[in-house]
N, C-alpha and C positions, 0 to 999 in steps of 0.2 A: 567226610566230605573231601573232595579233591581240592577245594580252594581254601581250606581253613585247617589250621593246625589243632583245633578243638576236638577232643575225642567224641565219637558217635556213641550216644546213649541208647538210642532206640533205632530199630531197623525192622520195618514190617511191610509186607505188600499192601498197597493201597491204590484204589483207582481215583482218578480225578473226575469229578462230576457224577452225574446219576443217569440212569437210564441207558438209551442206545448211544449216547454221546460219551460214556465213560471211557477213559483211556487207562490202561493198565500201567503200573509203575511202583516205585518203591519210596516210601516215606522215611526220612532219616531226620533225628532230632538230636540236637547237641544242647549245650547250656544256653545258648543265646539265639539259635536259629532252628527254623523249620524247613527243611528241603524236600521237595518232591521231584523225582527224576522219572521220566517216562522210560518204559522198556523199549519202545520204538521212537527214536528222536525225531522221525519224520512226521509223526502224528501230532506232538505237542512239544512245548518248550518247557525247560526247567523252571520251577517256581521256588523262590527263596524269600522266606519271611522272617523278619526279626521278631522274637517273642515279645519284646517290650513293645512293639507296634501292634500287636494283636489287641483289639478293643473289646471283643466279646467272643466266647466260644459256645456254640450251640450243639447240642446233642439230639439225635433223633431217638425217642423212646423205643427200645426193643429193637433198634436197628443199628448196624455197625457204621453210621455216618457221623461226621463231625464237620461243622462249619466254623471257619476262622475268619471273623470280619477285620478288615484293615482299612486305611484311609483310601487305598487304591482299588479296593474291591474285595469280595469274599473268595475264600479258597475252599472248595468242598471236597472231602476226601471220603472214600468208602473202603473200610477195612474188611478183612476176611471174616473175623469174628467180632462180637461184641466186646469180649475181654481184650482184643488188641486196641480196640478204640478206647476203652477204660484205661489201658496202661498208658496210652498216648496222652490222654487228659490229665491223669495224675502226674505225669512227667512235666507237662506244661504248667500246671499249678505249682510244682515245686520249683521249676526254673523261673517262673514270672517274678517273684520278689528279688531273685538274685541277678536279674537282668541289669546291665549297666545304664540303661536308658529308660526313663519313664515317659510315657507318652502324655506329657503335661508341659504346661509353660513354665518357665522359670519366674521366680519372685522377682518383683520390681527391684527390690534392694540388692539381689544377687548379681553384682555386675560380671563376675568370673564365671558364674553358672551358665551352662549351655541352655540356650533358648530352643525349645523344641515344640512344634505345634501339636495339638492333640488331634485325634482322628476327625473330628468335626472341623476343626480349624484347617487342617491340612486339606480336607475336601474343599472348602471354600476357597483356599488358595489355588488348588488345582482347577476349580471352575473359572477362576479369573485369569489364570496363566496356563494355557494348554502346553506351552513349551515346557514349562517346569514340570508338569505331569508326565510329558514324554520323557525328559531326562531322569525323573524319579524312576519310572518304570524300567528304562533300559539300564540303570546302574544299580538302584537300591533293590527292586523287586528281582532283578536278575542275579543279585548277590555279589556284584563286584565292589560296591561300596556299602558301608553300614549306614544305619540311620543317623549316627552321630556325625559320621565324616560328611554326609551330604548336607546336613543343615548348618554344620560349623562353618562353611564358607559362605552362608547366606544369612548371618545374623542380622545385619544391618536391614536388608530387604524383608527379613521376616518381622523384624521389630516394627519397621513402618507399616507393613501389611496388617499386623495385629492391631496396631494403633488405629489405622483406618477402620477396621472391622469393629472397634469399640471396646476391645479387650484390653488395650493399654500394656500389652505384654505381660500382664500380671494374672490373666485369667478372670478378671472381674469386669464386666461390661459397664462402661461409663453410661450413667443414667441421665437421659436428656430431660431438662426441666420442662414440665407440662405448661403449655400456653394457655391463656385465658381467652374466651370468646370476646369479640369487639362490640357486642350488644351492651348498651348502657343499661343501668337499672331502670331508667326511664321505660325501656322497651319491655319490662315485665308488666304487661297490662292486665287489668281485672277482666273477669268474664262474669256474665249474669245469665241466669236461666230464663228470664223474661216473665217469669210468673210471680216471683217475689222481689222484694227490694233489696235482698242480700246481694252482695258482690263477692265473688271468690277469686282468691289469688293462688296461683300454683306455686308452691314453695319446694325446691329440690335442694339436696346437699350442696350442688354447684352454685345456685343462686344464694344460699346462706354464706358460703365462703366468699362470693363476690361482694355481698352486703357488708360483711364484717371488715373486708379489706378496704372497700371504697368508703364507708361510713365508720370510721373509728369510734364516734360516739355511740353507735348502736352496739358495737362489739364490747365496749366498756359497760354499758348499761346492762347488757346480757350477763357478763360475769359478775356484775354487782347484784342483780335482782333475781336471776334464775339459778336454782330453784328456791331461793331464800324466801322472797316476798311474793312471788307469783310463779305460776307454771309457764311453761314454754308457749302453750296455745295462747294464753292471755297476753304474753309479751308480744308474739308476732301479730295478734290481732290489733293490739295498740299502735304497733309500728305501721302497719298497712293503713290503718285509719288516718293516720298522720300523713301518710304518702298520698293517700287518695284525696285528702283535703287539699294537700299542696298542689297536686296536678289540676284538681278542679278550680282553684284559685287562679293558677296561671292561665288555664284555658278560658275562664270566665272573664278576667280583666285584661287579657292580651298583653300581659307583661307591662301594663300601665301601673299596676300596684306593686306592692311589696311581695314578690314571689319567693322570698327567702325562707328560711326555716322557722318554724314556730318556737320562739324562745320561751313562751309560757308553758310549754309541755314540761311537767316536773320530772318526767322520766328520763328524757334526753337532754334537756337544757343545761344541767350542771356539768355534764361531761363535754357538751358543745362549747360552754364557756371555758372549760379548762383546756380544750384543744385550741381555741382562739388565742388564749395566753401564750401557750407553747408555740404557736406558729408566729406570733408577734415576736417572741423571743429569738426564735430561729431567724426571722428576717432581719431583726436588729443585729444579730450576730453576723449575718451575711454582709449587711451594708457596712459593717466595720472594716471590711476587707477592700472597700472601694475608696478610691482617691477622691476627696471631696472636691478638689480642684476641677476633676473631669466628670463629676456626677451629675449628669443631665437627667434628672428625674429618674435615676436608676431604680429607686425603690418604689415606683409607682405600681409596677406589676407584682410586687411581693405579697400583696393583700389577696392575690387571686389563687393561692395555693400551689399545688405540685407543678404548674406550668408557667408560662409567661403572661404578661399582660395582653388582654384582648381589646382594650379600649383604644379608640383612635384619638384624634385631637379633641380637646374638650369643647371647642367651639361647635363641633358637629353633633354634640350630644344635646338633643332639644327636649329630652324627656325629663330632665332635672335629676335631682338627688334620688328620688323613688325609683326612676328607670335605672339609675346607675346602680342602686342596690340590687335590683332584679338581674341585671346584667351580670354583676359580680356573682351572683348565686349561680347562674348558669355557667359562667366561665369556671367557677370553682369545680362544678361537678364535671365538666368536660376535661378540665386539667387533671383532676384526681384520677378519673377513669383512664386517661391516656397514660398517666404515670404507672398505674396499676398493670395495665395491659403490657407495657414495655417491660416492667419487672417480671412477669411471668407468674405462674402459680407459686406460692410460697413452698419451699422444699419441706418435706416431711408430713404433709397433709395427704390424707387418703384420697384416692380417686374414686369418690363414691358416685354411684349412678342409680339412685333411687327416686324416681319421679314420683311425686305425691299424687296417687290416683284418689279420687273421691270415693270410689266404691270400695277401696281397701284402706281408708284412712284409719280407722280403728285398729286394723292390725298393725299398720306400719307406724303408728304414732310413737310407740315406745322405743322402737329401733331408730326412728328418726330423731328422737330425743338424745339418745346416745351418740348419734353421728354429729349432732349439732354441738354438743359438749365436747366432743373430741376435736372438732374443728376450732372451736373457740379456745380450748386449752392449748393446742399446738401452735395457733397463731399468737397467742398471749406469750408463749415461751419464746417464739422467734422475735417478737417485738421487744421483748425484755433483753435478749441477746443483742439486737441493734442498738437499743438504747445504752447498754453497757459500753458498746464500741464507740458510740458517739460521746459518751462521757469520758472515756479514756482519751479520745482524740481532743476533747475540749480541755482536759486537764494538761495534756501535752502541749496544747497551744498556749495555756496560760504559763507554762514553765519555759516557753520559748522554743519548744520543739516541734510545734505544729505549723499550720498554714495561716495562722492569725498574723495580724500586723504587729511588728515588733514596736516597741516605745520609740526607738530612734527614728523609725520610718513614720510613725504617726506624728512626732514632733516636726519632722521635715514637712509633712503634708501641711500641718497647721501653719508653720511659718510661710510656705508657699502661698496658702489661702490668704494670709493676712496681707501680703505684699502684692503689688501689681506687677505685672510682667513687663520687663524692660522694653521690649520691642513694640509694646503698645503705648508707650508715653512719648511725648513730644518735647525735646529738649530746647531751651531758650536759644541756643546758637544755631538750631536747625529750622527756626520759624522762618528765615528768609527764603527758604525754597518754596517754590510754588507747587501746590499739591498736583498730582497727576490727575488729569481730566480724561477719564476713559471714553467719554462720548466723542471727544475730538482730540486724538493723541497729537495731531500736528500743532495744536496751540502750545502744548508743553514744549515741544522741540524748538518752535519759533521763539517763544519767551526765553529759552535757555541761551539760544544763539544771540539774541539781543543783549542779555545780560553779559555775555562774554565779550560782545562788541563794545560796550559801554564801560566795562571794567567792574571791579567788585563794589565801587561807590557810586555807580551811575554815572561816572565820568569817562572821558577818553582814556583808553589804557595807556600806561606809562611804559618807558623803555624797560624798567625793571620787571614790570608785569609781563611784557612780551618775552623777556629773558627767561623768566620762570616758566612761562608756557612752553617755551622752546626746550627747556630741560625736561619737562614732563613728556613731551612728545618724543623727545631723543631716547629717554628711558624706556617709554613704551615700544618705540621702534626697535631698540635693542632687545628687548624681552622677546618681542615677536621674531626677530631674527634668530635669537637663541632657540626658541621653539622649533622654528623651521629647520634649523641646523640639526637638532636632535632627531626630528622626523626623518630627515635625509640620511642621518647616520644609521638609524634603524632599518630603513629600507636597503641601505647598502649592505648591512650585515645580513639581512635576510636573502638578498641576491647572491651573497657569497657562499652561501650553504649549498653544497653539492649533495643531492640525495643518495647518490651511489657511494659516497664516501661515509655514510652512516653505519653504525655497527650492525643494524638490522634494517637495510634499505627496503622500500616497498617493491614488491615484485610485480612485474607486468603479467597480467592473466594470460596473455597469448604466449609468453614466453614460458610460464608454468605449464600450459598444456602442451607446448612443444617438448618440454623436458619429460613429462610423464609418458608421452609417445615414444620418445627416444629410448627410455628405460624399458618400456614394454616391448620394444621392437625385438629384442633378443628372444624373448619368450615366444612371440609370434613367429619369428624365423625358426624356432625350434619345433613348434607345432607344423609348420609347413614342411619341414624336413621329415617329420615323423608321418604325417598323414597326407602329404602331397596337396593336389589341387583341391581336395575337399575342405582342408583347413584354410586355404587362400580364400575360397569362396565365403566360408563361414566368418572369417575375419573382416570381411567387407562390410558386414552388418554393423550398426551401432551397438554398444555393449548392452543397452536396454532391450534390444530386440533379439539377442542371441539365445534366448530361452523359449522363443515362441514355438519352435519345432518339437520341444520336449513335453512329454505328457505330464499333466498336472499331478498325477498320482505319483509318477517317478520323482518329480520335483519335491513333493512332500516327503518322500521317503529319504531323498538325498539331504533335505533340510533337517530330518531327525538324525541321520548319521553324522551330519555337521555339528549339531548340537551335542551329541554324545562324545564326539571326538574332542571338542573344545572343552567340555567338562572334564573328561580324562586328563587332557594337557593341564588344566587348571590345578587339578589335585596333584598331578605328577610334579609340576614344577614347585608346588608347595613344600615338596619333600626335599628339594635341592638346598644345600649340599647334605649328603648323607653323613650326618654327624652323630646319629645314634643308631642302635640296631632297630628300633621301631621303625624310624624313617626308612632305613634300608629295606626292611620287609615290605613296607607299604609301596615303596618304588619299585621293587621286584615284581609285586603284583599288578601294579599298574603298567609296568613296562610289557608284561606278558599280554595284558589286554590291549595295549597299544599296537603290539605286533599282529594280534588277531584283527584289529581294526584297520591296520595297514594292508593287510591282505584282503579284507572285504572292500576297501576302497580301490585297491588295484583290479579286483574282479569287476567292480562296476565300470571302471575305465576300459576294460576289455570288451564290453558287451557291444553289440551292433558294429562289427569292425567295418571299416570303410565307409561309414555314414557321418552326416553332419551331426547327428545326435552323439556319436562317440566324441567328436571334437568339443561339443558344447560341455559334455559331462565331464571330460578331461580337464577343460578349462576351469570348472567349478571344483573339482576335487584335488587337483594336483597341488595347490597351496596347502590343503590339509595333510596330503602326503608328505610334503616337504617339512611341514611342522613336526610331524611324527618322526621323520628321519632325524631331525635335529634334536628331538627329546631323547631318542634311543641312542644317538651318538654321545649325548651328554651322560646318559646313564652308564654306557660302557666305560667311558672315561673315569667317572665317579667310583664305579665298582672296582675297576683296576686300582685306582689310587688307594680305596679303602683296604683291598686285599694286600697291597704292599705295606701299609701301615700295620696290618695285623700281623704280617710276617716279621716285620722289625721287632715287634713286641714278643 
């Protein structure tokens, strides 16, 4: 290859494409690259592929065709004979493990390892950013840069893009927690056929999971009795009988009776009592962190479970204790359901979707039993882990490392609760003051003025009292004068500040605009001297309107050339200074391509001579040309300096 020092291991005639659109050319393979060059450069462009970037190799049975899939698209080559194709495939298989780049993402822990997207990830990135795809094709596919060099300068951008895509830079897609439906268990309503007195409930793995999460006593009863003392069908029959009885009682009595749980049920009552004791202990532990001096019935809502209290003022509760019990039961159900929905589906539970159809109930009963058991066991394991974490936090709190109240803070609260607040007491010496009458504030000030006129003892004020008042008024006047002097001094200091004398004074927008126009005047005059009155007419338009006369297709092409030039310049300046032979070799390759790009930009600026389009194109491309000139001048200086140093050695 002309642009690589690697030896060519394979050279065979090959056509690109199939059928009438096939183009004759030559296929060359080295240790790291596959290159196809057309016999007639006017019919097609040269294609260069990194062997490590090839994701799949397909062969046509009995035909000399090969298809190389990459992130940017496939490359189809047709050889003269099948043996030539097989030789190329064997060489690609041998070179694939030895390629310096693997089309996979780096591990999360490898900070120094190069992060390179896979073919699927690269295709997704190119779908989001068309400019990135354009630069990749113009530099990597064309063989100017390697895959490693291209992605090395985009590690931060690539890492962010992969994280947004859900791979986290480690090739493993982060799993989003599954949400739960907002329907409550009360929405699982029975159905009847109208012919018999039987009531049917539809039970699915999703509803089983929701029942176990929202009704912990049912979950514990299932683990304790199924399949030891009863089978699963008998267990759920008993559960739904209780639920049906509960709903019927609430509907019949209109919440005037006790709509709570049936504590006489020997299957669920022991576990329900156990849960109540645990909730009471947790509520007591939570109330231990509340300052008793500011506890305004803060524990009133703790009996309502996972949420907050739903009761209003007790005076408005006309139903009495029985209505309060029913409301508490409903509030517990709502709060528990809301807490479960906000937490989401427990992790590790299978997302099963097996609706219990009555016609297939016998066939699915055994499978549903296994699903219910797996759900119950997985949920129990997670609850055990959560309980262990809670116990560890409680032990840390007892040791003084947690969120519980320290003994010193608790002692301070107790002392504060035992003593009254000072500002709420009335001292004996302050009883002579007249309390403030907020209904008529004038009476307070009138009584104060009369007391001051009669003196402190109700008599006429003495000379000593007048003297004391005068001293107080004099002190107040002096303090007021001092405050006024301080304010005046501050205003004087602010007025003395000169904005123009500051290190970075604020700039007038009009002045800034005038400076920009003055700096660009030389370039405008240069364009007028070069293109004459056409440039003068074009410069009269606002900057945002100077591209209206240019075709959109030409603008897209020029934009692609600008992106390519900027990318070449980025990689070129990354090689400066030339401290090593590798940098010097890479800089020489980039300098050669920059020279070619400079000639291409110059040809664009020479098109349509004497037209306003030439002026507009020149104005757009001339900064790029100057940037290339500066880079080439720097390369020549660095190359001469490096040559002198080598001669000294």
